[in-house]
C-alpha positions in Angstrom: 0.0 0.0 0.0 1.2 3.5 -0.8 1.6 6.5 1.4 -1.3 7.5 3.6 -2.3 11.1 3.5 -2.2 12.6 6.9 -2.2 16.2 5.5 -4.4 17.0 2.5 -2.4 20.0 1.2 1.3 19.8 0.7 1.9 23.0 -1.3 4.3 21.0 -3.6 1.9 21.6 -6.5 1.7 25.3 -6.2 4.2 25.6 -9.0 1.9 23.8 -11.5 3.5 20.4 -11.1 2.4 17.2 -9.5 4.0 13.9 -8.4 3.4 10.7 -10.3 3.1 7.4 -8.4 6.8 6.7 -9.1 7.9 10.1 -7.6 8.5 11.8 -10.9 7.3 15.4 -11.0 5.4 16.5 -14.2 3.3 19.4 -15.2 -0.4 19.2 -14.1 -1.4 19.6 -17.7 0.7 16.7 -19.0 -1.0 14.0 -21.1 -0.5 11.5 -18.3 -2.2 13.6 -15.6 -5.0 14.5 -18.0 -5.6 10.8 -18.8 -5.7 9.6 -15.2 -7.6 12.8 -14.1 -10.3 12.0 -16.6 -10.4 8.4 -15.4 -11.0 9.8 -11.9 -13.8 12.1 -13.3 -15.5 9.1 -15.0 -15.3 7.2 -11.7 -16.9 10.2 -10.0 -19.7 10.2 -12.6 -20.3 6.5 -11.9 -20.7 7.5 -8.2 -23.6 9.8 -9.3 -25.3 6.7 -10.8 -24.7 4.8 -7.6 -26.3 7.6 -5.6 -29.6 6.9 -7.5 -32.1 4.2 -6.9 -30.9 1.5 -9.3 -31.4 -2.3 -9.6 -29.0 -4.3 -7.4 -27.4 -6.1 -10.3 -26.5 -2.8 -11.9 -25.2 -1.5 -8.6 -22.9 -4.5 -8.1 -21.3 -4.2 -11.5 -20.8 -0.4 -11.1 -19.2 -0.8 -7.7 -16.8 -3.4 -9.3 -16.1 -1.0 -12.2 -15.3 1.8 -9.7 -12.6 -0.4 -8.1 -11.2 -1.2 -11.6 -11.2 2.5 -12.5 -9.2 3.3 -9.4 -6.8 0.6 -10.4 -6.7 2.0 -13.9 -6.0 5.5 -12.6 -3.1 4.0 -10.6 -1.8 2.3 -13.7 -1.8 5.5 -15.6 -0.2 7.4 -12.7 2.7 5.0 -12.3 4.6 4.6 -15.6 5.2 0.9 -16.2 2.6 -0.3 -13.7 0.0 -2.9 -14.7 -3.3 -3.0 -12.9 -5.9 -3.8 -15.7 -5.8 -7.2 -17.3 -7.5 -9.1 -20.1 -9.8 -10.9 -17.6 -11.1 -7.4 -16.5 -12.0 -6.6 -20.1 -13.6 -10.0 -20.6 -15.7 -9.5 -17.5 -17.0 -6.2 -18.9 -17.8 -7.9 -22.2 -19.7 -10.7 -20.5 -21.6 -8.3 -18.4 -22.4 -6.1 -21.4 -23.7 -9.1 -23.3 -25.8 -10.2 -20.4 -27.6 -6.9 -20.0 -27.9 -6.3 -23.7 -29.6 -9.7 -24.3 -32.8 -8.5 -22.7 -33.0 -5.2 -24.6 -34.8 -4.7 -27.8 -32.6 -4.1 -30.9 -31.8 -0.5 -31.6 -33.7 1.1 -34.5 -33.1 4.7 -33.6 -30.4 6.8 -31.9 -31.0 7.4 -28.2 -30.6 10.8 -26.7 -29.2 11.2 -23.2 -32.0 11.1 -20.7 -34.6 8.5 -19.6 -34.6 9.4 -15.9 -31.9 10.6 -13.4 -29.9 7.3 -13.2 -29.9 6.8 -17.0 -28.9 10.4 -17.6 -26.0 10.1 -15.1 -25.1 6.9 -16.9 -24.9 8.7 -20.2 -22.7 11.4 -18.6 -20.4 8.7 -17.3 -20.3 7.1 -20.7 -19.2 10.3 -22.4 -16.6 11.0 -19.8 -15.3 7.4 -20.2 -15.0 8.1 -24.0 -13.0 11.2 -23.3 -10.8 9.3 -20.9 -10.2 6.8 -23.7 -9.3 9.5 -26.1 -6.9 11.1 -23.7 -5.3 7.8 -22.9 -4.8 7.2 -26.6 -3.2 10.7 -26.8 -0.9 9.7 -23.9 0.0 6.5 -25.8 1.4 8.6 -28.6 4.0 10.1 -26.2 4.5 7.4 -23.5 4.1 3.7 -23.1 0.5 2.8 -22.3 -0.6 -0.8 -22.1 -3.3 -1.6 -24.6 -5.5 -3.1 -21.9 -6.1 0.4 -20.5 -7.5 1.6 -23.7 -9.5 -1.5 -24.3 -11.0 -1.3 -20.8 -12.2 2.2 -21.3 -13.6 1.4 -24.7 -15.6 -1.5 -23.3 -16.7 0.5 -20.3 -18.3 3.2 -22.4 -20.2 0.5 -24.3 -21.3 -1.1 -21.1 -22.4 2.3 -19.7 -24.5 2.8 -22.9 -26.3 -0.5 -22.4 -26.7 0.2 -18.7 -28.3 3.6 -19.5 -30.8 1.8 -21.6 -31.5 -0.7 -18.8 -31.9 2.1 -16.3 -34.2 4.2 -18.5 -36.5 1.2 -18.8 -36.2 0.2 -15.1 -37.2 3.8 -14.0 -40.3 3.8 -16.1 -39.1 6.8 -18.1 -38.1 4.8 -21.1 -35.5 5.7 -23.6 -35.5 9.1 -25.4 -35.3 8.5 -29.1 -33.8 11.0 -31.5 -36.5 12.3 -33.9 -34.6 12.6 -37.2 -37.8 13.6 -39.0 -38.6 16.7 -36.9 -37.2 19.1 -39.5 -39.0 17.9 -42.6 -40.5 20.6 -44.7 
């Protein structure tokens, strides 16, 4: 286990730098800090979903995802560290397939909405996509394990499916994009 924080502020970042998990100091706007910071933001957005009234099976998977996201943030914060593995991605895929099996096929695009939990899930999905893009950007400059990028990609897919599940479970239903609203 790493260092325990006994003091929340250290003043070491007042110059615009921050320490990585290996002790290296980098700029707070570096690609690495941006990537793991957005992973943390996505994890916080998942916390908003968990603050809603949601089905227990959805709650269980999201709590598990939060732990993996914390691991992923650590992997991105410590160059060369491995914390996300193929079995984590396979678990997301299996879970996604399980939840998607009970949903009707998509015939229209879905707009973010469908109740509070579903809307929060859409927000978490878009933040996860941004985390994926920023992790790809980081990979152009520094070594990033492909499992990190694949995990974020599958997570955003899972969050899309869970948003559909939550919209239906809440009774709000999915909000479909009306592509014919501008005819004439």
